[in-house]
C-alpha positions as CSV (number, residue, x, y, z in Angstrom):
1,M,0.0,0.0,0.0
2,R,1.0,3.6,-0.5
3,I,1.0,5.1,3.0
4,F,1.1,8.8,3.9
5,V,2.8,9.3,7.2
6,T,2.9,12.6,9.2
7,G,5.7,12.9,11.8
8,A,7.7,10.6,9.6
9,T,11.1,11.8,10.7
10,G,10.3,11.8,14.4
11,Y,11.4,9.4,17.1
12,V,8.5,7.0,16.7
13,G,7.7,8.1,13.1
14,S,11.1,7.1,11.7
15,A,10.8,3.7,13.2
16,V,7.3,3.4,11.7
17,V,8.6,4.4,8.3
18,R,11.3,1.7,8.5
19,E,8.7,-0.9,9.7
20,L,6.4,-0.1,6.8
21,I,9.1,-0.1,4.1
22,D,10.5,-3.4,5.4
23,A,7.0,-4.9,5.1
24,G,6.7,-3.9,1.5
25,H,4.7,-0.7,1.7
26,K,5.5,2.5,0.0
27,V,5.8,5.5,2.3
28,I,5.2,9.2,1.6
29,G,6.4,11.2,4.5
30,L,5.4,14.8,5.4
31,T,8.3,17.1,6.1
32,R,8.9,20.9,6.0
33,S,12.7,20.8,6.1
34,D,15.5,19.9,3.8
35,N,17.0,17.7,6.6
36,G,13.7,15.9,7.0
37,A,13.6,15.3,3.2
38,T,17.1,13.8,3.3
39,I,16.2,11.5,6.2
40,L,13.1,10.3,4.4
41,K,14.9,9.7,1.1
42,E,17.8,7.8,2.8
43,A,15.2,5.6,4.5
44,G,13.6,4.7,1.1
45,G,10.6,6.9,1.4
46,E,9.1,9.7,-0.8
47,V,8.9,13.3,0.3
48,H,5.7,15.4,0.6
49,R,6.6,19.0,1.5
50,G,4.3,20.7,3.9
51,D,3.3,21.1,7.6
52,L,0.3,20.7,9.9
53,D,-1.0,24.2,9.1
54,D,-1.1,23.6,5.3
55,L,-4.4,21.8,5.2
56,D,-4.7,21.9,1.4
57,S,-1.4,20.1,1.0
58,L,-2.4,17.5,3.6
59,R,-5.7,16.9,1.8
60,D,-3.9,16.3,-1.5
61,A,-1.4,13.9,0.0
62,V,-4.2,11.9,1.8
63,A,-6.3,11.7,-1.4
64,A,-3.4,10.1,-3.2
65,A,-2.7,7.5,-0.5
66,D,-4.1,4.1,0.3
67,G,-3.9,4.8,4.0
68,V,-2.7,7.3,6.6
69,I,-0.7,7.1,9.8
70,H,-0.8,10.4,11.6
71,L,2.0,10.8,14.1
72,A,2.9,14.5,14.0
73,F,1.9,16.8,16.9
74,K,3.0,20.3,17.9
75,H,4.5,19.6,21.3
76,D,4.1,23.1,22.6
77,F,3.2,22.5,26.3
78,S,3.0,26.3,26.8
79,D,-0.1,26.2,24.5
80,F,-1.3,22.6,24.7
81,A,-4.8,23.7,23.9
82,G,-3.5,25.3,20.7
83,S,-1.7,22.1,19.8
84,L,-4.8,20.1,20.3
85,A,-6.8,22.5,18.2
86,T,-4.3,22.1,15.4
87,D,-4.5,18.4,15.7
88,F,-8.3,18.5,15.5
89,R,-8.2,20.5,12.3
90,V,-5.7,18.0,10.8
91,I,-7.9,15.0,11.8
92,E,-10.9,16.7,10.2
93,T,-9.0,17.4,7.0
94,I,-7.7,13.8,6.7
95,G,-11.2,12.4,7.6
96,E,-12.9,14.5,4.8
97,A,-10.4,13.1,2.3
98,L,-10.9,9.5,3.4
99,E,-14.6,9.5,3.9
100,N,-16.4,6.5,2.4
101,S,-13.2,5.0,1.2
102,S,-12.8,2.2,3.7
103,K,-9.1,3.1,3.8
104,P,-7.1,2.8,7.1
105,F,-6.4,5.8,9.2
106,V,-4.2,5.3,12.3
107,T,-3.6,8.0,14.9
108,T,-2.1,8.5,18.3
109,A,-4.0,9.4,21.5
110,H,-2.6,12.6,23.1
111,A,-5.0,13.0,26.0
112,N,-8.2,11.3,27.3
113,G,-11.4,12.3,25.6
114,T,-10.0,14.9,23.3
115,A,-11.9,16.3,20.3
116,S,-9.4,14.7,18.0
117,D,-10.0,11.2,19.4
118,N,-13.8,11.7,19.3
119,A,-13.5,12.8,15.7
120,V,-11.4,9.8,14.7
121,M,-14.0,7.5,16.3
122,A,-16.8,9.2,14.5
123,L,-15.0,8.6,11.2
124,A,-15.5,4.9,11.8
125,K,-19.1,5.4,11.0
126,R,-18.3,7.4,7.9
127,G,-16.5,4.7,5.9
128,V,-13.0,5.1,7.3
129,R,-11.2,2.2,9.0
130,T,-9.9,4.2,11.9
131,S,-7.8,3.1,14.9
132,I,-6.2,5.0,17.8
133,V,-3.0,3.9,19.5
134,S,-2.5,5.0,23.1
135,L,1.2,4.8,23.7
136,A,2.8,4.1,27.1
137,P,4.1,7.3,28.8
138,S,7.6,5.9,28.3
139,V,8.5,4.9,24.7
140,H,12.1,3.9,25.2
141,G,15.0,3.1,22.9
142,E,18.0,4.8,21.1
143,G,17.3,8.4,20.4
144,D,14.7,8.8,23.2
145,K,14.1,12.5,24.1
146,G,11.1,11.9,26.4
147,F,10.6,11.2,30.1
148,L,13.6,9.0,30.8
149,P,16.2,11.5,29.6
150,R,14.4,14.2,31.6
151,L,14.5,12.1,34.7
152,I,18.2,11.5,34.2
153,N,18.9,15.2,33.7
154,I,16.9,16.1,36.8
155,A,19.0,13.6,38.8
156,R,22.2,15.1,37.5
157,D,21.1,18.6,38.3
158,K,19.8,17.7,41.8
159,G,22.6,15.4,42.8
160,F,20.4,12.4,43.6
161,S,17.8,10.2,41.9
162,A,14.4,10.4,43.5
163,Y,11.2,8.5,43.8
164,I,8.0,9.5,45.6
165,G,7.0,7.7,48.8
166,D,7.7,4.0,48.6
167,G,8.2,4.2,44.8
168,A,5.8,1.4,44.2
169,N,3.7,3.4,41.7
170,R,4.0,1.9,38.2
171,W,4.8,3.3,34.8
172,P,3.9,1.3,31.7
173,A,6.4,1.2,28.9
174,V,7.0,0.1,25.3
175,H,10.1,0.0,23.1
176,R,9.9,2.3,20.0
177,L,10.4,-0.7,17.6
178,D,7.6,-2.6,19.2
179,A,5.4,0.5,19.0
180,A,6.3,0.8,15.3
181,H,5.2,-2.8,14.7
182,L,1.9,-2.1,16.4
183,Y,1.2,0.9,14.1
184,R,1.8,-1.3,11.0
185,L,-0.5,-4.1,12.3
186,A,-3.2,-1.5,13.0
187,L,-2.8,-0.1,9.5
188,E,-3.1,-3.5,8.0
189,N,-5.7,-5.3,10.1
190,A,-7.4,-3.2,12.9
191,P,-11.2,-3.1,12.6
192,A,-12.8,0.4,12.3
193,G,-13.1,2.1,15.6
194,S,-10.3,0.2,17.3
195,Q,-8.7,1.7,20.4
196,L,-5.3,0.0,20.9
197,E,-3.0,-0.1,23.9
198,G,0.6,0.5,22.9
199,V,2.0,-1.0,26.1
200,A,4.6,-3.8,26.3
201,E,5.2,-3.7,30.1
202,E,2.1,-3.1,32.2
203,G,3.9,-1.2,34.9
204,I,7.5,-0.8,36.2
205,P,7.8,0.5,39.8
206,F,9.1,4.0,39.7
207,R,11.6,3.1,42.4
208,E,13.3,0.6,40.0
209,I,13.7,3.3,37.4
210,A,15.2,5.7,39.9
211,S,17.5,3.0,41.2
212,V,19.0,2.3,37.8
213,I,19.4,6.0,37.1
214,G,21.2,6.4,40.4
215,K,23.5,3.5,39.8
216,H,24.6,4.7,36.4
217,L,25.1,8.2,37.6
218,N,26.8,7.1,40.8
219,L,24.3,9.1,42.8
220,P,22.2,8.3,45.9
221,V,18.7,7.1,45.4
222,V,16.3,9.0,47.7
223,S,12.6,8.9,48.6
224,I,10.9,12.2,48.6
225,S,7.4,13.2,49.7
226,R,4.6,14.1,47.3
227,E,4.8,17.7,48.6
228,E,8.5,17.8,47.5
229,A,7.8,16.2,44.1
230,D,6.8,19.3,42.1
231,D,9.8,21.2,43.2
232,H,12.1,18.3,42.4
233,F,10.6,17.0,39.1
234,G,9.0,20.2,37.8
235,F,6.1,19.6,35.5
236,L,6.8,15.8,35.8
237,G,5.9,15.9,39.5
238,T,2.3,14.8,39.0
239,L,3.2,12.0,36.5
240,A,6.1,10.8,38.7
241,A,3.6,10.2,41.5
242,L,0.9,8.3,39.4
243,D,0.3,4.6,39.6
244,I,-0.9,4.0,36.0
245,P,-0.6,0.3,35.0
246,R,-2.1,-0.6,31.7
247,S,-2.6,-3.8,29.8
248,S,-2.4,-4.6,26.1
249,V,-3.8,-8.1,26.4
250,Q,-6.8,-7.3,24.2
251,T,-4.7,-5.4,21.7
252,Q,-2.3,-8.4,21.4
253,E,-5.2,-10.8,21.0
254,L,-6.9,-8.6,18.3
255,L,-3.8,-8.0,16.1
256,G,-1.4,-10.8,17.1
257,W,1.0,-8.1,18.3
258,R,3.8,-9.6,20.4
259,P,6.3,-7.1,21.8
260,M,9.8,-8.6,21.4
261,Q,12.2,-5.8,22.2
262,T,14.2,-5.2,25.4
263,T,12.4,-4.0,28.5
264,L,12.7,-0.5,29.9
265,I,15.0,-1.5,32.8
266,S,17.2,-3.6,30.4
267,D,17.4,-0.7,28.0
268,L,18.5,1.7,30.8
269,E,21.1,-0.9,31.9
270,Q,22.7,-0.8,28.4
271,G,24.0,2.6,29.2
272,H,23.2,4.6,26.0
273,Y,20.8,6.8,28.0
274,F,23.8,8.1,30.1
275,K,26.1,9.1,27.3
276,D,26.8,12.8,27.2
């Protein structure tokens, strides 16, 4: 199939592009930069110039594709509402181009109950084979710029690696290559209206994550109170305190997805997260 991918040069997107091409699909990736175009071409993909604000360009690319994987998102946490509004407009545009086509459209959940998610689910009743992947908060692997590197940098800055209370609260995780495989399976086989859990490990105790970080940085590992968490972790304070185990059993049964990559703790133990 000829697949249009937004966010094609990102951390997850680049793995999805590789997964699709290796499976025999043709990829057309959205990019606005010369560097992005070079990355796409070197991966074996085609280039579609544009960005999330150029809705006419997006519409043209979608109309020429056999399916869409939408991964791009404006990660502007100073204006998260604005980022969600942009995403909603993109979803609407893609949906209009795919309506009554029975073509697959795979997106990523960014927050519970957003207008974008609701719009994607509504498209399932308008002749689009939609599915939404809800990724684990930690998508780990080489090139990660998410939560784990932030936790490591905080530990370096503060001089110790912290967890909250007894540290038994759990974070789910998935390796980026396992996540990429899930996106391909969703594109190929997910029924319309599928909501998929992109989780390989249901929950790793936060204390274990903090302990590995402390070991590799040769720093003490310290329990702090919930009241101290926001000062220590900044905007991650709330997330660092949450117990949020999630299961992908139903997703695995539906699509035959079997996460095969290294676990989060094993990935941390390899040491690449701690290279300057």
